[in-house]
N, C-alpha and C positions, 0 to 999 in steps of 0.2 A: 354515839357510842353505844345508848340502851339498848340499841337496835340489834348490838354487836353481842349485847351481852344477855337479852333474850335469846337471839339463835347458839349461842352458848350453853345454853339451861338448855333450851330442844334437844341440842343434838348429844347434850350427857345425859337427860332422862331418855332418850329412846333407844339410845347403845347400853342403858344398863337395862332397860327390857328386854332388848334385842338380847342379851344373854339370857336371861332368865328362860325365855320361851327356848331355848338352844339345852336349856337345863335341863328343863322339864322333858322336852322332846328326846332327850337321848334315855333315861330312866325315868320312867311312871310313877307316880308316886306309891302306886302301891305299890310297886316292884323295891322299894326302898327301906331297907331296915332299919324298925325305931330305934332314935337314939339312945333311949334307955335299955338296950341288952344288948349283949354281948351281940356279935352276928355266930349262930353256929356252921357250922362246916357242915350237917345233916339237911340238907334243904326241904326235906322231906318233915321234917321238925313241925310242930304246930303246937299253940296252947289250948285245944280243945280237943286233943285225943280220947276216943273211947272202947276202950275194951270191950268186947259183945263176944258171949259164949252163951253157943248154940248143944242144944238139948243133945245132939251125938258128938262126942268129944273127939271122936276122929273129923268130923267136918271143921271145927273149932280148927284144929292140926291144918287142916287145908285152908282155909282164910286166912289164917295168918301168916302161911306159907305165899300166898295168894297175894298178902300185906307185904311181904322182904321184897317180893319180884319188882312192885308198883314200886317202892319206897329205892329201891335201885336201878331204876327208868329216870324217878321225880331227879335222880343224882349225876345222873347220866355218867356211872361207873360198873364201863366193861367188866371185868372184872367179879367185883359184885352180882353186877343183874348175870354173868355167866353162872358164877355159882348158886346164885338164887332159884333161876330157873332148874335148873337141874336137881336140886331138893327139892322146887314143889313137884317137877316133872316124875322124881323117882318115889314121892308122899303118895300119888295117884296111881302109881302101877300096882294092877294087876286086883285093883279092888271096882268089880259092876257095877259100884255103886255109882262109879263118878268117872264110870264110863267116857262120856259126855265131853267134862273136861281135860280126861287124859288127850283124847282128841284131838282135842284143840291143841294143848300144851305141848305134842310129839314136834310140830315141827321149830320148838325152840333147840331139841336136840342137835340141829344143825345152824341155827344163826350164828354169824359169828359177832353180829354187832348191835351195840344199844339200836340205831335204827330198822333195824330186823329184826328185833323182841318186840320191839314197839310197834311193831303193824301186827306182830303175832297177838301181842298184848290184848286189842281189840275184840278177836274173838276169843280169847280165854275169858277175859271181863264178863263177856257177852254167859259163855258157861258157867260160869259162876253164878252168876243174877238168876239166874233158870233153877241151879239147887239151893239160893237160899229160898226159893219159894215152895222149895219143896221140907224146906228143913223149921226148925221152931229153936226162936230166937230167945234164949234164958234171960240176960241181961245186955245190957248197951243197944247198940244201933248200928246201921251200915247206911254210910251215904253215896247214894246211887249220882256222880258227876257226870256232865260234858262240857265237850270243848267243839263249840261249831267251826274254830278255825284248824281243826286237827283235818289229815287225810290232804291236805289243802283247798279245805273249808266245804268237805266231806264232815264233819266233827265226827265223834265219838266218846264212846263211853268210857267211863271204870268206875271202881266201889272203891269208896275208904272208909277209915276209922276215926275221921271230922268230916265237920262243914265247915271245915280252910279249905281252901284249892288248892292241891299242889298237884301240878299236870303232869303225868307222868311221860304223857305225846312230845313234849317239849323240855321239860327242863328249866333249867337256869333262863332260857329265851324266854321263855312264856309263862314260869313258875303259876302264878296265879290266873291266871287265864283258862276261866269256867266259870259254871254254876253247880248249885248243888242242884238237879234236880227230882230228886227223892228223898226221904229219908225212908226207912227199912227198919219195923222196929218188930 
């Protein structure tokens, strides 16, 4: 009789343990929302947002428009993505100072899906980063972030106004996949 009781306890123990493991595999702990906070519909929201001001006011507007594009990609929102990329493109149009960024954004005008815009965003991010090196930051910081899994393991960078990762290449599929590579002040 004791033998059967021990067997039942072992079966129950391992059954519970397997269920826990399955739950962990479904949703990684870093992906679970903290229970003390209400869940926001904006996946790009962070608690460590830093406003950045550049000496050149126009570039501050350009950088903020870039962040709007990033937010729309994080949220995998096709309508917002189309609107923010169009606004970003128009802000750059006709200004030779930002010709490299403008050129990188030209494909946004023909992109029709978030997936297409994510591919373009990699080159846009690189162009914005190059321009940041030529601008003077008055206040705040820019965070250069990297996801090694983007584009089938090729990896990709982006810029953020938070040291908390919100991945524009995967959105809610792998929201926090990535690392902060550098803080630019």
